VOLOFI-159497 format. One record per atom (N, C-alpha, C): residue number from 1; residue in one letter; chain; atom name; x, y, z negated. Coordinates in steps of 0.1 Angstrom, whole numbers. Layout:
N
   k r c  a     x     y     z
 NUM A A CA     X     Y     Z
...
***
This chain:
283
   k r c  a     x     y     z
   1 M A  N  -118    61   -21
   1 M A CA  -117    68    -8
   1 M A  C  -102    70    -5
   2 K A  N   -94    73   -15
   2 K A CA   -79    75   -13
   2 K A  C   -73    63    -6
   3 Y A  N   -77    51   -12
   3 Y A CA   -72    38    -6
   3 Y A  C   -76    37     8
   4 F A  N   -89    40    11
   4 F A CA   -94    39    25
   4 F A  C   -87    47    35
   5 I A  N   -84    59    31
   5 I A CA   -76    68    40
   5 I A  C   -62    63    42
   6 S A  N   -56    57    33
   6 S A CA   -43    53    34
   6 S A  C   -41    40    43
   7 I A  N   -51    34    46
   7 I A CA   -50    21    54
   7 I A  C   -42    22    67
   8 C A  N   -45    33    74
   8 C A CA   -39    34    87
   8 C A  C   -24    37    87
   9 F A  N   -19    42    75
   9 F A CA    -6    45    74
   9 F A  C     3    36    65
  10 A A  N    -4    26    59
  10 A A CA     2    17    50
  10 A A  C     7     5    57
  11 V A  N    17     8    67
  11 V A CA    22    -3    75
  11 V A  C    37    -2    76
  12 L A  N    43   -13    81
  12 L A CA    57   -13    84
  12 L A  C    65   -11    70
  13 L A  N    62   -19    61
  13 L A CA    69   -20    48
  13 L A  C    83   -24    51
  14 A A  N    93   -16    47
  14 A A CA   108   -19    51
  14 A A  C   112   -32    44
  15 F A  N   118   -41    51
  15 F A CA   123   -54    45
  15 F A  C   138   -54    46
  16 T A  N   144   -54    34
  16 T A CA   159   -54    33
  16 T A  C   164   -65    25
  17 G A  N   155   -75    21
  17 G A CA   159   -86    13
  17 G A  C   164   -97    21
  18 S A  N   166  -109    15
  18 S A CA   171  -120    21
  18 S A  C   160  -130    25
  19 I A  N   162  -138    35
  19 I A CA   153  -149    39
  19 I A  C   159  -162    34
  20 F A  N   151  -169    26
  20 F A CA   156  -181    20
  20 F A  C   149  -193    27
  21 A A  N   156  -201    35
  21 A A CA   151  -213    41
  21 A A  C   150  -224    31
  22 E A  N   138  -231    32
  22 E A CA   136  -242    22
  22 E A  C   138  -256    28
  23 D A  N   138  -257    42
  23 D A CA   138  -270    47
  23 D A  C   151  -272    56
  24 T A  N   155  -285    57
  24 T A CA   166  -288    66
  24 T A  C   160  -296    77
  25 I A  N   163  -292    90
  25 I A CA   157  -298   102
  25 I A  C   164  -312   103
  26 S A  N   156  -322   104
  26 S A CA   161  -336   107
  26 S A  C   163  -338   121
  27 P A  N   173  -346   125
  27 P A CA   177  -349   139
  27 P A  C   164  -354   146
  28 G A  N   163  -350   158
  28 G A CA   151  -356   167
  28 G A  C   138  -347   166
  29 K A  N   138  -338   157
  29 K A CA   125  -329   156
  29 K A  C   126  -319   167
  30 N A  N   113  -317   172
  30 N A CA   111  -306   182
  30 N A  C   114  -293   175
  31 T A  N   123  -285   180
  31 T A CA   127  -272   173
  31 T A  C   126  -260   184
  32 Q A  N   125  -249   178
  32 Q A CA   125  -237   186
  32 Q A  C   132  -226   178
  33 I A  N   138  -216   185
  33 I A CA   144  -205   179
  33 I A  C   134  -193   180
  34 L A  N   131  -187   169
  34 L A CA   122  -176   169
  34 L A  C   130  -163   168
  35 R A  N   128  -154   178
  35 R A CA   136  -141   178
  35 R A  C   126  -130   184
  36 Y A  N   128  -118   179
  36 Y A CA   121  -107   185
  36 Y A  C   129  -103   197
  37 K A  N   121   -99   208
  37 K A CA   127   -95   221
  37 K A  C   120   -82   225
  38 F A  N   129   -71   226
  38 F A CA   123   -59   230
  38 F A  C   131   -53   242
  39 R A  N   124   -45   250
  39 R A CA   130   -38   261
  39 R A  C   130   -23   258
  40 Q A  N   141   -17   260
  40 Q A CA   142    -2   259
  40 Q A  C   132     5   267
  41 G A  N   124    14   262
  41 G A CA   115    22   270
  41 G A  C   101    16   269
  42 E A  N    99     4   265
  42 E A CA    85    -2   265
  42 E A  C    77     3   253
  43 T A  N    64     1   254
  43 T A CA    55     5   243
  43 T A  C    47    -7   240
  44 I A  N    46   -12   228
  44 I A CA    38   -23   223
  44 I A  C    27   -18   215
  45 S A  N    14   -22   220
  45 S A CA     2   -17   212
  45 S A  C    -5   -28   206
  46 V A  N   -11   -26   195
  46 V A CA   -18   -36   187
  46 V A  C   -31   -30   183
  47 Q A  N   -43   -38   184
  47 Q A CA   -55   -34   179
  47 Q A  C   -57   -40   165
  48 V A  N   -61   -32   155
  48 V A CA   -62   -36   142
  48 V A  C   -76   -33   136
  49 S A  N   -81   -44   129
  49 S A CA   -94   -43   123
  49 S A  C   -93   -46   109
  50 H A  N   -97   -37   100
  50 H A CA   -96   -39    85
  50 H A  C  -110   -38    79
  51 R A  N  -115   -47    71
  51 R A CA  -127   -47    65
  51 R A  C  -125   -50    50
  52 A A  N  -132   -42    42
  52 A A CA  -130   -45    27
  52 A A  C  -143   -41    19
  53 L A  N  -145   -49     9
  53 L A CA  -156   -47     0
  53 L A  C  -151   -48   -15
  54 T A  N  -154   -37   -22
  54 T A CA  -149   -37   -36
  54 T A  C  -162   -36   -45
  55 E A  N  -163   -46   -54
  55 E A CA  -175   -47   -62
  55 E A  C  -171   -45   -77
  56 T A  N  -175   -34   -83
  56 T A CA  -170   -31   -96
  56 T A  C  -182   -31  -107
  57 T A  N  -180   -38  -117
  57 T A CA  -191   -39  -128
  57 T A  C  -186   -35  -141
  58 I A  N  -192   -24  -147
  58 I A CA  -188   -19  -160
  58 I A  C  -201   -17  -168
  59 N A  N  -201   -23  -180
  59 N A CA  -213   -21  -189
  59 N A  C  -226   -25  -182
  60 G A  N  -226   -35  -173
  60 G A CA  -238   -39  -168
  60 G A  C  -242   -32  -155
  61 T A  N  -234   -22  -151
  61 T A CA  -237   -14  -139
  61 T A  C  -227   -18  -128
  62 T A  N  -233   -23  -117
  62 T A CA  -224   -27  -105
  62 T A  C  -224   -17   -94
  63 Q A  N  -213   -14   -88
  63 Q A CA  -212    -5   -77
  63 Q A  C  -204   -12   -66
  64 H A  N  -209   -10   -54
  64 H A CA  -203   -16   -42
  64 H A  C  -197    -5   -33
  65 V A  N  -185    -7   -28
  65 V A CA  -179     2   -19
  65 V A  C  -174    -6    -7
  66 E A  N  -180    -2     5
  66 E A CA  -175    -9    17
  66 E A  C  -167     1    25
  67 T A  N  -156    -5    32
  67 T A CA  -148     4    41
  67 T A  C  -145    -4    53
  68 A A  N  -143     3    64
  68 A A CA  -140    -4    77
  68 A A  C  -131     6    85
  69 T A  N  -121     0    91
  69 T A CA  -111     8    99
  69 T A  C  -108     0   112
  70 D A  N  -110     5   123
  70 D A CA  -105     0   135
  70 D A  C   -95    10   142
  71 S A  N   -83     5   144
  71 S A CA   -73    14   149
  71 S A  C   -65     8   160
  72 T A  N   -58    16   167
  72 T A CA   -48    12   177
  72 T A  C   -34    18   173
  73 K A  N   -25     9   171
  73 K A CA   -11    14   167
  73 K A  C    -1    10   177
  74 S A  N    10    17   178
  74 S A CA    20    14   189
  74 S A  C    34    14   182
  75 W A  N    42     6   189
  75 W A CA    57     7   186
  75 W A  C    63    12   199
  76 K A  N    70    23   199
  76 K A CA    77    27   211
  76 K A  C    92    24   209
  77 I A  N    97    15   218
  77 I A CA   111    11   217
  77 I A  C   120    21   223
  78 T A  N   128    28   215
  78 T A CA   137    38   220
  78 T A  C   151    34   224
  79 H A  N   155    22   218
  79 H A CA   169    18   220
  79 H A  C   170     3   217
  80 V A  N   177    -4   225
  80 V A CA   180   -18   222
  80 V A  C   195   -21   225
  81 D A  N   203   -25   215
  81 D A CA   218   -27   218
  81 D A  C   219   -41   223
  82 K A  N   232   -45   226
  82 K A CA   236   -58   231
  82 K A  C   234   -69   222
  83 D A  N   232   -67   209
  83 D A CA   229   -78   200
  83 D A  C   215   -80   197
  84 G A  N   206   -72   204
  84 G A CA   192   -74   203
  84 G A  C   186   -64   191
  85 R A  N   194   -56   185
  85 R A CA   189   -47   175
  85 R A  C   181   -36   182
  86 A A  N   169   -34   177
  86 A A CA   160   -24   184
  86 A A  C   156   -13   175
  87 T A  N   156    -1   180
  87 T A CA   150    11   173
  87 T A  C   137    14   178
  88 L A  N   128    15   169
  88 L A CA   114    17   174
  88 L A  C   107    28   165
  89 K A  N    98    35   172
  89 K A CA    90    45   165
  89 K A  C    76    40   163
  90 H A  N    70    41   151
  90 H A CA    57    36   149
  90 H A  C    47    48   149
  91 L A  N    35    46   156
  91 L A CA    25    56   157
  91 L A  C    12    50   155
  92 V A  N     2    57   151
  92 V A CA   -13    53   151
  92 V A  C   -19    62   161
  93 D A  N   -24    57   173
  93 D A CA   -30    64   183
  93 D A  C   -45    68   182
  94 H A  N   -52    59   176
  94 H A CA   -66    61   175
  94 H A  C   -71    54   163
  95 V A  N   -81    60   157
  95 V A CA   -88    54   144
  95 V A  C  -103    57   144
  96 K A  N  -110    46   140
  96 K A CA  -124    48   137
  96 K A  C  -127    43   123
  97 M A  N  -132    51   115
  97 M A CA  -133    48   101
  97 M A  C  -148    49    95
  98 M A  N  -151    41    86
  98 M A CA  -164    41    79
  98 M A  C  -162    38    64
  99 S A  N  -170    45    56
  99 S A CA  -171    42    42
  99 S A  C  -185    43    37
 100 R A  N  -188    34    28
 100 R A CA  -202    34    22
 100 R A  C  -202    30     8
 101 A A  N  -207    38     0
 101 A A CA  -209    35   -15
 101 A A  C  -223    35   -18
 102 G A  N  -226    26   -29
 102 G A CA  -240    25   -33
 102 G A  C  -247    38   -36
 103 G A  N  -258    41   -31
 103 G A CA  -265    53   -34
 103 G A  C  -260    65   -27
 104 M A  N  -250    64   -19
 104 M A CA  -245    75   -11
 104 M A  C  -246    73     4
 105 E A  N  -245    84    12
 105 E A CA  -246    84    26
 105 E A  C  -234    78    31
 106 T A  N  -236    70    42
 106 T A CA  -224    64    49
 106 T A  C  -216    75    56
 107 V A  N  -203    75    55
 107 V A CA  -195    84    61
 107 V A  C  -187    77    73
 108 R A  N  -188    83    85
 108 R A CA  -182    78    97
 108 R A  C  -173    89   104
 109 W A  N  -163    84   110
 109 W A CA  -154    93   118
 109 W A  C  -146    86   129
 110 D A  N  -147    91   141
 110 D A CA  -140    85   152
 110 D A  C  -130    96   158
 111 S A  N  -117    93   158
 111 S A CA  -108   103   162
 111 S A  C  -109   107   177
 112 D A  N  -116    99   185
 112 D A CA  -118   102   199
 112 D A  C  -130   112   200
 113 G A  N  -138   113   190
 113 G A CA  -150   121   191
 113 G A  C  -146   136   190
 114 S A  N  -156   144   191
 114 S A CA  -154   159   191
 114 S A  C  -156   165   177
 115 K A  N  -162   156   168
 115 K A CA  -164   162   154
 115 K A  C  -152   163   146
 116 A A  N  -151   173   138
 116 A A CA  -140   175   128
 116 A A  C  -141   164   118
 117 P A  N  -129   159   113
 117 P A CA  -129   148   103
 117 P A  C  -137   152    90
 118 P A  N  -144   144    83
 118 P A CA  -150   147    70
 118 P A  C  -140   151    60
 119 D A  N  -144   156    49
 119 D A CA  -135   160    37
 119 D A  C  -127   147    33
 120 G A  N  -114   149    32
 120 G A CA  -106   138    28
 120 G A  C   -99   130    40
 121 Y A  N  -104   133    52
 121 Y A CA   -98   125    63
 121 Y A  C   -89   134    71
 122 G A  N   -87   146    67
 122 G A CA   -78   155    75
 122 G A  C   -64   150    77
 123 G A  N   -59   143    66
 123 G A CA   -45   138    66
 123 G A  C   -43   127    77
 124 V A  N   -54   120    80
 124 V A CA   -53   110    90
 124 V A  C   -51   116   104
 125 Q A  N   -60   126   106
 125 Q A CA   -60   133   119
 125 Q A  C   -46   140   122
 126 L A  N   -40   145   111
 126 L A CA   -27   152   113
 126 L A  C   -16   142   118
 127 G A  N   -17   129   114
 127 G A CA    -7   120   118
 127 G A  C    -9   113   131
 128 L A  N   -21   114   137
 128 L A CA   -24   107   149
 128 L A  C   -15   110   160
 129 G A  N   -10   100   167
 129 G A CA    -2   103   179
 129 G A  C    12   108   176
 130 K A  N    16   109   164
 130 K A CA    29   113   159
 130 K A  C    37   102   153
 131 P A  N    50   101   155
 131 P A CA    58    91   149
 131 P A  C    56    92   134
 132 L A  N    52    80   128
 132 L A CA    50    79   113
 132 L A  C    63    75   107
 133 S A  N    71    66   114
 133 S A CA    83    62   109
 133 S A  C    92    57   121
 134 E A  N   105    56   118
 134 E A CA   114    51   128
 134 E A  C   123    40   121
 135 L A  N   123    28   127
 135 L A CA   130    17   122
 135 L A  C   140    11   132
 136 T A  N   151     6   126
 136 T A CA   160    -2   134
 136 T A  C   160   -16   128
 137 I A  N   156   -26   136
 137 I A CA   155   -40   131
 137 I A  C   164   -49   140
 138 D A  N   169   -60   134
 138 D A CA   176   -70   142
 138 D A  C   166   -80   148
 139 S A  N   171   -89   155
 139 S A CA   163   -98   163
 139 S A  C   155  -108   153
 140 C A  N   159  -109   141
 140 C A CA   152  -117   131
 140 C A  C   141  -109   122
 141 G A  N   141   -96   125
 141 G A CA   131   -87   118
 141 G A  C   136   -81   106
 142 R A  N   149   -82   103
 142 R A CA   154   -75    91
 142 R A  C   156   -61    94
 143 V A  N   152   -52    85
 143 V A CA   152   -37    87
 143 V A  C   166   -33    83
 144 I A  N   173   -27    93
 144 I A CA   186   -22    91
 144 I A  C   186    -8    86
 145 N A  N   177     0    92
 145 N A CA   175    14    88
 145 N A  C   161    19    90
 146 R A  N   157    28    82
 146 R A CA   143    33    83
 146 R A  C   143    47    79
 147 K A  N   135    55    87
 147 K A CA   132    69    84
 147 K A  C   116    70    83
 148 D A  N   111    77    73
 148 D A CA    97    79    72
 148 D A  C    94    95    75
 149 F A  N    85    97    84
 149 F A CA    82   111    87
 149 F A  C    69   115    81
 150 F A  N    61   106    77
 150 F A CA    49   110    69
 150 F A  C    49   101    56
 151 P A  N    44   106    45
 151 P A CA    43    97    33
 151 P A  C    36    84    37
 152 S A  N    42    73    33
 152 S A CA    36    60    36
 152 S A  C    36    51    24
 153 P A  N    24    48    19
 153 P A CA    24    38     8
 153 P A  C    27    24    12
 154 P A  N    31    15     2
 154 P A CA    35     2     6
 154 P A  C    23    -5    14
 155 S A  N    27   -16    22
 155 S A CA    17   -23    29
 155 S A  C     6   -28    20
 156 N A  N    -6   -25    23
 156 N A CA   -17   -30    15
 156 N A  C   -22   -44    20
 157 T A  N   -14   -51    28
 157 T A CA   -17   -64    32
 157 T A  C    -9   -74    25
 158 G A  N     0   -70    16
 158 G A CA     9   -79     9
 158 G A  C    20   -84    19
 159 D A  N    16   -89    30
 159 D A CA    25   -94    40
 159 D A  C    33   -82    46
 160 L A  N    45   -85    51
 160 L A CA    54   -74    57
 160 L A  C    49   -73    72
 161 M A  N    50   -60    76
 161 M A CA    46   -57    90
 161 M A  C    55   -63   100
 162 V A  N    68   -62    97
 162 V A CA    78   -69   106
 162 V A  C    81   -82    99
 163 V A  N    74   -92   104
 163 V A CA    75  -105    99
 163 V A  C    89  -110   100
 164 P A  N    96  -114    89
 164 P A CA   110  -119    90
 164 P A  C   110  -133    96
 165 L A  N   120  -136   103
 165 L A CA   122  -149   110
 165 L A  C   135  -155   105
 166 P A  N   136  -168   103
 166 P A CA   148  -174    98
 166 P A  C   159  -174   109
 167 D A  N   172  -175   105
 167 D A CA   183  -175   115
 167 D A  C   183  -189   122
 168 E A  N   180  -199   115
 168 E A CA   180  -213   121
 168 E A  C   168  -216   129
 169 P A  N   169  -226   138
 169 P A CA   158  -231   145
 169 P A  C   147  -237   136
 170 V A  N   135  -236   140
 170 V A CA   124  -241   132
 170 V A  C   117  -253   138
 171 A A  N   110  -261   130
 171 A A CA   102  -272   135
 171 A A  C    89  -272   127
 172 I A  N    80  -280   131
 172 I A CA    67  -280   123
 172 I A  C    70  -284   108
 173 G A  N    66  -277    99
 173 G A CA    69  -279    85
 173 G A  C    79  -270    79
 174 T A  N    87  -263    88
 174 T A CA    98  -255    83
 174 T A  C    92  -243    74
 175 T A  N    98  -241    63
 175 T A CA    93  -230    55
 175 T A  C   105  -221    51
 176 W A  N   101  -208    49
 176 W A CA   112  -199    44
 176 W A  C   104  -188    35
 177 T A  N   112  -183    26
 177 T A CA   106  -174    16
 177 T A  C   113  -160    16
 178 V A  N   106  -150    12
 178 V A CA   111  -137    11
 178 V A  C   107  -130    -2
 179 P A  N   116  -126   -10
 179 P A CA   113  -120   -23
 179 P A  C   108  -106   -21
 180 D A  N   100  -101   -29
 180 D A CA    95   -87   -28
 180 D A  C    92   -82   -42
 181 T A  N    91   -69   -44
 181 T A CA    88   -63   -57
 181 T A  C    77   -53   -54
 182 I A  N    66   -54   -62
 182 I A CA    55   -45   -61
 182 I A  C    56   -36   -74
 183 F A  N    55   -23   -72
 183 F A CA    54   -14   -83
 183 F A  C    39   -11   -85
 184 V A  N    34   -15   -97
 184 V A CA    20   -13  -100
 184 V A  C    18     0  -108
 185 D A  N    11    10  -103
 185 D A CA     8    22  -109
 185 D A  C    -4    21  -119
 186 I A  N    -1    22  -132
 186 I A CA   -12    20  -142
 186 I A  C   -15    33  -149
 187 P A  N   -27    38  -149
 187 P A CA   -30    51  -156
 187 P A  C   -26    51  -170
 188 G A  N   -20    61  -175
 188 G A CA   -16    63  -189
 188 G A  C    -3    55  -193
 189 S A  N     4    50  -183
 189 S A CA    17    43  -186
 189 S A  C    26    46  -174
 190 T A  N    39    41  -176
 190 T A CA    49    44  -166
 190 T A  C    48    33  -155
 191 G A  N    39    24  -155
 191 G A CA    37    14  -145
 191 G A  C    46     2  -147
 192 K A  N    45    -7  -138
 192 K A CA    52   -20  -140
 192 K A  C    56   -26  -126
 193 S A  N    68   -31  -126
 193 S A CA    74   -38  -115
 193 S A  C    70   -53  -115
 194 V A  N    64   -58  -104
 194 V A CA    60   -72  -104
 194 V A  C    67   -79   -92
 195 R A  N    74   -90   -96
 195 R A CA    80   -97   -85
 195 R A  C    71  -106   -78
 196 T A  N    72  -107   -65
 196 T A CA    63  -116   -57
 196 T A  C    72  -123   -47
 197 R A  N    66  -133   -41
 197 R A CA    73  -141   -31
 197 R A  C    63  -144   -19
 198 L A  N    68  -140    -7
 198 L A CA    61  -143     5
 198 L A  C    66  -157    10
 199 R A  N    57  -166    13
 199 R A CA    61  -179    18
 199 R A  C    56  -182    32
 200 Y A  N    64  -184    41
 200 Y A CA    60  -187    55
 200 Y A  C    63  -202    59
 201 Q A  N    53  -208    66
 201 Q A CA    55  -222    70
 201 Q A  C    50  -223    85
 202 V A  N    58  -230    93
 202 V A CA    54  -233   106
 202 V A  C    44  -245   106
 203 T A  N    32  -242   111
 203 T A CA    22  -253   111
 203 T A  C    19  -259   125
 204 K A  N    22  -251   135
 204 K A CA    21  -256   149
 204 K A  C    32  -251   157
 205 L A  N    37  -259   166
 205 L A CA    49  -254   174
 205 L A  C    48  -259   188
 206 K A  N    46  -249   198
 206 K A CA    46  -253   212
 206 K A  C    57  -246   219
 207 K A  N    58  -248   232
 207 K A CA    70  -243   239
 207 K A  C    69  -227   239
 208 D A  N    57  -222   239
 208 D A CA    55  -208   241
 208 D A  C    51  -200   228
 209 R A  N    47  -207   218
 209 R A CA    43  -200   206
 209 R A  C    44  -209   193
 210 A A  N    45  -202   182
 210 A A CA    45  -208   169
 210 A A  C    34  -202   160
 211 V A  N    27  -211   153
 211 V A CA    17  -207   144
 211 V A  C    23  -208   130
 212 I A  N    22  -197   123
 212 I A CA    29  -196   109
 212 I A  C    19  -193    99
 213 K A  N    18  -200    88
 213 K A CA    10  -198    77
 213 K A  C    18  -189    67
 214 V A  N    11  -180    61
 214 V A CA    18  -171    51
 214 V A  C     9  -169    39
 215 D A  N    15  -170    27
 215 D A CA     8  -168    15
 215 D A  C    17  -160     5
 216 T A  N    11  -154    -6
 216 T A CA    18  -146   -15
 216 T A  C    17  -153   -29
 217 T A  N    27  -154   -36
 217 T A CA    28  -159   -50
 217 T A  C    33  -148   -59
 218 V A  N    26  -146   -70
 218 V A CA    31  -136   -80
 218 V A  C    40  -144   -90
 219 L A  N    52  -139   -91
 219 L A CA    62  -146   -99
 219 L A  C    64  -141  -113
 220 T A  N    61  -127  -115
 220 T A CA    61  -121  -128
 220 T A  C    49  -125  -136
 221 P A  N    50  -130  -148
 221 P A CA    38  -133  -156
 221 P A  C    30  -120  -158
 222 V A  N    17  -121  -155
 222 V A CA     8  -109  -157
 222 V A  C    -4  -114  -166
 223 H A  N    -4  -109  -178
 223 H A CA   -15  -112  -187
 223 H A  C   -25  -101  -190
 224 D A  N   -22   -90  -184
 224 D A CA   -30   -77  -186
 224 D A  C   -40   -77  -174
 225 P A  N   -53   -77  -177
 225 P A CA   -63   -76  -166
 225 P A  C   -62   -64  -159
 226 Q A  N   -59   -52  -165
 226 Q A CA   -58   -40  -158
 226 Q A  C   -47   -41  -147
 227 T A  N   -35   -46  -151
 227 T A CA   -24   -48  -141
 227 T A  C   -28   -58  -130
 228 E A  N   -35   -68  -135
 228 E A CA   -39   -78  -124
 228 E A  C   -49   -72  -114
 229 S A  N   -58   -63  -119
 229 S A CA   -67   -57  -110
 229 S A  C   -60   -48   -99
 230 R A  N   -49   -42  -104
 230 R A CA   -41   -34   -94
 230 R A  C   -34   -43   -84
 231 L A  N   -33   -56   -86
 231 L A CA   -26   -64   -76
 231 L A  C   -35   -70   -66
 232 L A  N   -49   -68   -68
 232 L A CA   -58   -75   -60
 232 L A  C   -56   -72   -45
 233 E A  N   -52   -60   -41
 233 E A CA   -51   -57   -28
 233 E A  C   -38   -61   -21
 234 R A  N   -30   -68   -29
 234 R A CA   -16   -72   -24
 234 R A  C   -14   -87   -23
 235 I A  N   -23   -95   -27
 235 I A CA   -22  -109   -28
 235 I A  C   -30  -116   -16
 236 W A  N   -24  -116    -4
 236 W A CA   -31  -121     7
 236 W A  C   -25  -134    12
 237 S A  N   -33  -140    21
 237 S A CA   -28  -152    28
 237 S A  C   -35  -152    41
 238 G A  N   -28  -160    51
 238 G A CA   -34  -160    64
 238 G A  C   -25  -167    74
 239 E A  N   -26  -163    87
 239 E A CA   -20  -170    98
 239 E A  C   -15  -160   108
 240 I A  N    -2  -163   113
 240 I A CA     4  -155   123
 240 I A  C     7  -164   135
 241 V A  N     5  -158   147
 241 V A CA     8  -165   159
 241 V A  C    20  -157   166
 242 F A  N    31  -163   167
 242 F A CA    43  -156   172
 242 F A  C    46  -162   186
 243 G A  N    47  -153   196
 243 G A CA    50  -156   210
 243 G A  C    65  -158   211
 244 I A  N    69  -171   215
 244 I A CA    83  -174   216
 244 I A  C    89  -168   228
 245 D A  N    82  -169   240
 245 D A CA    88  -163   252
 245 D A  C    88  -148   252
 246 C A  N    77  -141   247
 246 C A CA    77  -127   247
 246 C A  C    84  -121   235
 247 G A  N    86  -129   225
 247 G A CA    94  -124   213
 247 G A  C    87  -114   205
 248 R A  N    74  -116   202
 248 R A CA    67  -106   193
 248 R A  C    55  -113   188
 249 I A  N    48  -107   178
 249 I A CA    36  -112   172
 249 I A  C    24  -111   181
 250 I A  N    18  -122   185
 250 I A CA     6  -121   193
 250 I A  C    -7  -117   185
 251 S A  N    -8  -123   174
 251 S A CA   -20  -121   165
 251 S A  C   -17  -124   151
 252 R A  N   -24  -118   142
 252 R A CA   -23  -120   128
 252 R A  C   -36  -119   121
 253 S A  N   -40  -129   112
 253 S A CA   -52  -128   105
 253 S A  C   -50  -131    91
 254 V A  N   -52  -122    82
 254 V A CA   -50  -124    68
 254 V A  C   -63  -119    60
 255 S A  N   -64  -125    48
 255 S A CA   -76  -122    40
 255 S A  C   -73  -124    25
 256 V A  N   -82  -118    17
 256 V A CA   -82  -120     2
 256 V A  C   -96  -119    -3
 257 D A  N   -98  -127   -13
 257 D A CA  -111  -127   -21
 257 D A  C  -108  -131   -35
 258 R A  N  -106  -121   -44
 258 R A CA  -102  -123   -57
 258 R A  C  -110  -115   -67
 259 R A  N  -112  -119   -79
 259 R A CA  -120  -112   -90
 259 R A  C  -112  -112  -102
 260 V A  N  -112  -101  -109
 260 V A CA  -106  -100  -123
 260 V A  C  -116   -96  -133
 261 I A  N  -116  -103  -144
 261 I A CA  -126   -99  -155
 261 I A  C  -119   -92  -166
 262 G A  N  -125   -82  -172
 262 G A CA  -120   -75  -183
 262 G A  C  -110   -65  -181
 263 F A  N  -110   -59  -169
 263 F A CA  -100   -49  -165
 263 F A  C  -103   -36  -172
 264 H A  N  -116   -34  -176
 264 H A CA  -120   -21  -182
 264 H A  C  -130   -24  -193
 265 G A  N  -125   -32  -203
 265 G A CA  -134   -37  -213
 265 G A  C  -138   -51  -211
 266 P A  N  -144   -58  -221
 266 P A CA  -148   -72  -219
 266 P A  C  -160   -74  -210
 267 A A  N  -168   -64  -208
 267 A A CA  -180   -66  -200
 267 A A  C  -178   -60  -186
 268 S A  N  -165   -60  -182
 268 S A CA  -162   -54  -169
 268 S A  C  -156   -65  -159
 269 S A  N  -157   -63  -146
 269 S A CA  -151   -71  -137
 269 S A  C  -150   -64  -123
 270 I A  N  -140   -68  -115
 270 I A CA  -138   -62  -103
 270 I A  C  -135   -73   -93
 271 R A  N  -141   -72   -81
 271 R A CA  -139   -82   -70
 271 R A  C  -135   -74   -58
 272 Y A  N  -124   -79   -51
 272 Y A CA  -120   -73   -39
 272 Y A  C  -119   -84   -28
 273 K A  N  -127   -81   -18
 273 K A CA  -128   -90    -6
 273 K A  C  -125   -83     6
 274 A A  N  -115   -88    13
 274 A A CA  -110   -80    25
 274 A A  C  -105   -89    36
 275 S A  N  -104   -84    48
 275 S A CA   -98   -92    60
 275 S A  C   -91   -81    68
 276 R A  N   -81   -86    75
 276 R A CA   -74   -77    85
 276 R A  C   -70   -86    97
 277 E A  N   -74   -82   108
 277 E A CA   -71   -88   121
 277 E A  C   -62   -79   130
 278 E A  N   -52   -85   136
 278 E A CA   -44   -78   145
 278 E A  C   -43   -86   158
 279 E A  N   -43   -79   169
 279 E A CA   -43   -85   182
 279 E A  C   -34   -77   192
 280 L A  N   -24   -84   198
 280 L A CA   -15   -77   207
 280 L A  C   -23   -73   219
 281 V A  N   -22   -61   223
 281 V A CA   -28   -56   236
 281 V A  C   -19   -60   247
 282 S A  N   -25   -67   257
 282 S A CA   -18   -72   269
 282 S A  C   -13   -60   277
 283 D A  N    -1   -62   283
 283 D A CA     5   -52   291
 283 D A  C    -3   -50   304
***
């Protein structure tokens, strides 16, 4: 349940690392420059749909937990300088949540309704309509500065909310990578830092949009099933559609379906299957 409640706020993971381009553009290729374009005073809204199923088996007993969140989040652009660096405030305006565990009653809550939030959902209500964080990013999506106004766990989609873009023009096949480090909290220990790499590749390129594939690779060797089980929610892959003319993400679709055996003894297993869809709300 704690994971479910954090979904709405686990966004905008700060990116301060380097973008490593892997391809050299050959002469004659159709190329495009990808850049974020923001206007001071505008508000960008996105509809987000998140679905997850966790299936846990211990000593022959299996439990299913389903969660669903539909939300509307916004970026309010408060300042844009002459070099295209933008300062934005991130908000969650509306949320509709559901959780269902085997043998228990389904819990639902809609922030637009008149009912008070169920136990454990109060923190979500407190943050609605208020700035959760403020970021300054350059036109390639690098985070220059960040302030968090509410506690925000790392992005649970593995991918970064502000998708990094390369400095150089891209063509079909262009790839770039971004290093990241995930801190895995393991009960009874000090935890472990796990190095990962996000890899982006342009698969389609038109005059007005680029389709970008993204996947995650774990670089740190992980031999402990308990640690591996804690990484399930962070190893995603999917597709991003970037609007070249409008200079923003039009849509994003990512998913994960992974299973770990032996995370809680030899007769245990855990499966995590989830999807996240984002769609830009037209002005």
